[in-house]
C-alpha positions in Angstrom: 5.3 -24.1 11.8 3.9 -20.6 11.4 1.6 -20.1 8.4 3.1 -16.6 8.1 6.3 -18.2 6.7 4.5 -19.7 3.8 4.3 -17.0 1.1 3.5 -14.2 3.6 3.5 -11.2 1.3 3.0 -10.4 -2.4 2.6 -7.1 -4.2 1.8 -6.1 -7.7 0.8 -3.1 -9.7 -1.9 -3.2 -12.3 -3.0 -0.3 -14.4 -5.4 1.1 -11.8 -3.8 0.3 -8.4 -0.9 -1.0 -6.3 -2.0 -4.1 -4.3 -0.4 -5.9 -1.4 -1.5 -9.3 -0.3 -0.7 -10.6 3.2 -1.2 -14.1 4.6 -2.6 -13.3 8.1 -4.3 -16.6 8.7 -4.9 -17.0 12.4 -5.4 -13.3 13.1 -8.8 -11.6 13.7 -9.6 -8.2 12.2 -9.2 -6.6 15.6 -5.7 -8.0 15.9 -4.6 -6.3 12.7 -3.5 -2.7 12.1 -2.9 -1.0 8.7 -1.5 2.5 8.6 0.4 4.8 6.3 3.1 7.2 7.3 4.0 10.7 6.0 7.0 9.2 4.1 4.8 6.8 2.1 5.4 3.7 4.2 2.6 1.2 4.6 2.8 -0.5 8.0 0.8 -3.7 8.6 1.0 -5.2 12.1 -0.6 -8.2 13.5 -0.5 -9.3 17.2 -2.4 -11.7 19.3 -1.7 -12.9 22.8 -1.2 -16.4 23.9 -3.6 -19.0 22.4 -3.9 -22.6 23.4 -3.4 -25.3 20.7 -2.9 -29.0 20.6 0.8 -28.7 21.4 0.6 -26.1 24.1 0.2 -22.4 23.5 1.3 -19.9 20.9 1.5 -16.1 20.5 2.3 -14.2 17.3 3.4 -10.8 16.3 4.6 -9.4 13.0 5.3 -6.0 11.4 5.6 -5.5 7.7 6.7 -2.2 6.2 6.9 -1.3 2.5 7.0 1.9 0.5 4.0 2.9 -1.6 5.4 4.2 -5.0 4.6 7.8 -6.0 1.7 8.2 -8.3 -0.7 6.4 -5.9 -3.4 8.1 -3.7 -2.5 7.5 -0.1 -5.8 9.1 1.0 -7.8 6.3 -0.7 -6.1 3.1 0.7 -8.5 0.2 1.4 -7.9 -3.0 3.3 -10.0 -6.1 3.2 -9.7 -9.4 5.1 -11.0 -12.4 3.3 -12.2 -15.6 4.9 -9.1 -17.6 3.7 -6.9 -15.3 5.9 -5.6 -13.1 3.1 -5.5 -9.4 3.9 -5.5 -7.3 0.6 -4.4 -3.7 0.8 -5.1 -1.7 -2.4 -3.9 1.8 -3.2 -5.6 3.4 -6.3 -3.5 5.3 -8.8 -3.9 9.1 -8.7 -6.2 10.2 -11.4 -4.7 12.7 -13.7 -7.3 14.4 -15.8 -6.2 15.7 -19.2 -6.7 19.3 -19.8 -5.8 21.8 -22.4 -3.0 24.2 -21.5 -3.3 27.6 -23.2 -0.4 29.1 -25.1 0.0 32.8 -24.2 1.7 35.1 -26.6 4.2 37.4 -25.0 5.2 40.6 -26.8 8.4 42.6 -26.5 10.1 40.2 -24.1 13.0 37.9 -24.8 12.8 34.3 -23.4 15.0 33.5 -20.5 16.6 30.6 -22.5 16.6 30.7 -26.2 15.9 27.4 -27.9 18.2 26.3 -30.7 16.3 25.3 -33.8 
């Protein structure tokens, strides 16, 4: 039985980031690929050739795609592979710095749409 079938993928959003956890036990870092597309899809792929085990041989290949929600910085995605075989991909929230927006007085011009008070 493939370990990838046992809870292979989880995602959650905390206040600072969007995180995806993948069970990639049995794959080496060089057998994994993480990329993001222009349309905000995160694509995680794992592939290894035939390996011998006690029952014969096995080869595995998977592709997982998911959409990264808006409001997260695609340019700062990080991925980390932990010793227990969990690949964690994290996408930080886009920082929005507060700023004061000046109010400019306009003379002798009517607004395009008049507000009803």
